[in-house]
N, C-alpha and C positions, 0 to 999 in steps of 0.2 A: 226285166222291169227296171227302168231308170227313174221313174217318177211315180208319185202316188196319184190315184184318181179318187175324187170324192166330190160331192155336191156341196159347195161352200155355203150357199144360202140355206140349205137344210141344216147344216151343222150350226150356223149362226142362229137359226131359229131354235134349235135345241139349247144353245147357250143362253139365249134370252129367257127361255122357260126355266132353266136351272137357276139362273140368278133370281128371277122372280120368286120361285118356290123356296129358295134358300133364305131369302129375306123375310119370308113368312114364318120361319122357324124362330123359336124363342131361344136363340143361342146366346149364352153368357160368356164371360171372359175365360175361355179355356182352350185346350188344344184343338178340339173339333171345330170350334169357331175360327181359330187361327188358320186351319187348313182350308175351311170353307171360304174365308175372306181372302186368303192368298189366291185361290182360284178365281175369285171375282176380279182381283187386281190384275191377274195375268190376262183375263178376258178383256179388261179395259185396255191393257197395253197393246193388244193387237187390233181391237175394234174401235177404240177411242170413244166409246159411248159414255157421255157425261152422266147419264142416268145411273150407271153402275156406281160411279163414285159418289153421287148424291145419296143414293140409298145407303151406301156403306158409311159415309160420313155421318149421316143422321143417326144411324144405329150406334156407331162407336161413340159419338158425342153423348148419346143417351146412357151408354154404359159408363162413360167417364163421369157423368153427372150423378149416377147412382153409386159411384165410388166402389164399383164391383171388381173384385179379382186382383187387388193390388198386393196380395201376399204371393210373391212370385214363386213359381216352381219351374222346373225344366219345361213341363208341359205348357204352363201358362205363358211362357216366353214366345210360343208360336204366334201369338197375336202381334208380335213385333213386325212381322212381314207386311201386314196390311197397314200398320202405322207408318212404315217407311214410305209406302206409296202415297198415303194421305198427305204426309209432310211434303213429298216431292211435288204433288199436284197443287196443294193449297198454300204451302209455305207457312202453315200455322205451327208455331214452335211447340205447342203443347203435345203434338204427336211425337215430335223428335225427342222431347224430354222423356216421354214414356219409353221410347226405344232405348235411350241411354240408361234409364233406370234398370231395364232388363239386362242390358250388357253389364252394368255394374254388379248386379246380382250374380250373373253367371261367372264373372271374373273373381269376385271377392267373397261371395256368400254361399254359392251353391255347393252342395256336398260333392267331394271328389274322393277318389281312392287311387291306390297304386301310384302311377306316374302322372298324377294330376288329371285323371280321367273323370269326366262328369258322370256322377251317379244319376240314374234316371229317377226323377221325383215327380209325383203326381199330387202331393198334398204337403202340408207342413210337417207331417210325420215322416219318420225314417222308414218308409214302407218297404223298400227293396235294398237293404244294406249291401253295399259293394257290388251292385249290379249295373251293367251297361246294357242298354237296349238300343236296337237299331232306330227306334223312334226319336231318340235324342238327336240324331243327325239332322232331321227336319226341324225339330222344335228349337234347337239351340245352336249346334255347330254351323248350320247354314245361315242362321241369323247373324252369328258372330262374323262369319265370312263377309256377308253383305255389308255390315256396318264397318268392318275393317277396310273394305275396298272404298266405301264412300268417304271415310275419314282419313284414309291413307295411313292408318296406324298399323305398322308392321307387326307389333306385338300381338294385336288382336287377330290379324290374318294368321300369324304363326300358331296362336292358340287354337283357332278353328281347324287348321290343318292337322294340328296335334291330335285333336279329337277324332278326326277322320282316320288318321294313322292307327290309333289304338283301337278304335271300333272295328276297323278292318282286321287287325291282328286278333282281336277277341272273337269276332263274329263270323268272318268268312272262312269257310272250310277250303283249304287249298286243293283238296282232292276233287271237290265238286264245283268249286267257285261260287257256290250259293251261300247266302247269309243265314245264320241261325237268328232266332228272335232275341235271345239274351245270353248274358255271360255273368257268372257269379264268381267274384274274386276269392271268396273264402274256400270254396270247393274246387276252384280252378276248372270249372266245367261250364258247358252250355246248357245246363239244367236239363230240360226234357229233350233238347237237341233236335228240334223240328225246323224244317225250312218253311217258315211261315211266309205266306205270299206278301202281306203288307209290309213285313220287315224288309223283304227284298225290294219292295217299291220305295220305301224310305231311303234305303241305301242307294239304289240305282239312280233315282231321280236327283237326289241332292248331290251325288258325285258328278252327275252330268252337268249340274249347275256350277260346280267348281270349275269344270273344264270350260264352260261357256262364259263365265263371268270374271275369272281371275286374270288380271292383266299380267303379261310376261310370266305366265304360270311356270314356264320351264326353268325359271330362276329359283324356284322353291323345291328343294329335294323331296319333301313329303308329297308334293303334287304328283310325282312319278308313281308313288304307291296308289294314289287315288285313281290315276289314269289306268294303271295296270289292273287294279281290282275291278274297275268298271268294265273294261274291255273283256276280261275273262268272265265276269258275271253275266253280261249281256249275251255272250256267245253260248253260255250254258242255258240261260233262260229261254232263248229262242226255241230250243229243242224241247222245252216243256210246255209250249203253247198248245192249247187244245184246238180241236177242229173248228170251234166257234171263234177262234182268234183271242182267247182269254187265257187266264192263269188261275189255278186253283188256290184255295186258302191254305192248303199244304201242298207245295208245288209238285212234289213227286209222289203224291198219294192219289191214285185214280178214283178213290171213293170220296174224296173231299170235293165240296161244291166249287163251281167257278165263282170267283169273287171279284167284284167290279172295281173296288178302290185299288186293290193290288194290281189288277190288269191295267187300269188307267195310269197308275204311277210308273209301272214297268214300261208300258208303251210310250209314255211321255219321255222317259229316259232314252229310248231308242230314237225317238224323233229328234231329240236334242243332239245326241251323239251319233250323228249321221254316219251310216255305213251302208253302201249299196247292197251288200250281202244280206242285210236285215230288212230291206224294204218290203219283201213279200210278207214277212211276219207283221210288220207295221201295217201294211195294207189290210191284212186280215183283222187286225185289232180294231180298225176304224168301224167296220160293220158290227163287230161283236159288242163294242162299247155303245155305239149309237143305238143299237136295238135294246139296250138295257136302260134307256132313258125314256120315261113315259112322256106323253104329250104335254102333261102339266108340269114337267121339270123334275120329277122324282128320279133320282139315280137308284136303280133297283139292285137287289142282291149284293148289298154291302154288309159285311160282317160288323157286328157291334164291337164296342171297345173290348180289347182282348189283352189280358195279362199273359205272362209266360206260363202257359198251361202245363199241368202235370203230365198229361198223356195225349195221345192222338185224338181220343174221343172228345177231350176238352176243346180242341180246335174245331173238329168236325161239327160239334153241336152248338157252337156259337150262333145265335140267331142272325139271320140275314133278312128279316122281315120288315125292318123299320128304316125310316129316313135318318141318315147320318150326315153330319156336316163334312166329315172327311171324304165321304163318297161324292158329295156335291162338288167339293173343292178339287179333288183329284180328277174328276171327269172334266170339269172346266179347264183345268191345267192341261190335260191331254188335248182337248179340242183347240185350245189357244196355241199350243206348240205346233199342231198340225197346220193350222191356218197361218201362223206367223212364219213358218219355215218352209212350206211347200206350196 
């Protein structure tokens, strides 16, 4: 197999439905919204549908007018991705000013530990002292990288790569090449030490974006760690794909349910970091993810927000019954990568 086969118009129809259903959700200024709207922006990039941007701009303007969510956290910085796209499309300075305020927070105010590693924060409280989560790679490090590339600020690119380097050191098990959900500096442990599917999606997808977006990446020594970590991770992940072309919420646990946000993020990374030996796995994921999107645009079987749980049951029992912004966004991202690259 040298190429993927899929029905482009059917996938575009699903994307239209996902965007429409996503914009019916009452999403406020937080990480789930950031992931959902990133997906809409990726869909816009490949399809060029102005209605996607119009819907997004109207909603984000509404949130700006409500003055909602300006107490930045690592999670809330995820909204910066959509703001970059709005600024690039409309040229309106207010969107870029908000992006820069997030970057200023991440560089000068966000909690860090050890060798200036970003602590994962979800509120104004010190909820998870000295903890690094894979989620931070999407919400913050990837955003810093994008802005560093746009502004040509080497110190910002270096800080972003610094976050990738340490999250790889803390979270990737060199024996399995898979990522743990979190790390705690006090105990020097990975806490419950499970290979959570969505954590691996955050890592894989954002590392693939470093590879795809960073100009002259080979001139940055820490890029080689990102590339090596991604290649080893994807080689391991392909072997954990289910017969349905999906991945489980705990990757190596046969009793854990298949989870679509993780599956979409992992498959999107495979689409970006092209390797012909992985095409057959990518092909399987197209059908698996497509079949988990309802006709009215609901991405199904997406796990709810998940902390670093205490035990296996904590992950297995997280509900997958409800509509989630991150499921909508990662499915759109996957379909956009497929259409844009194949």
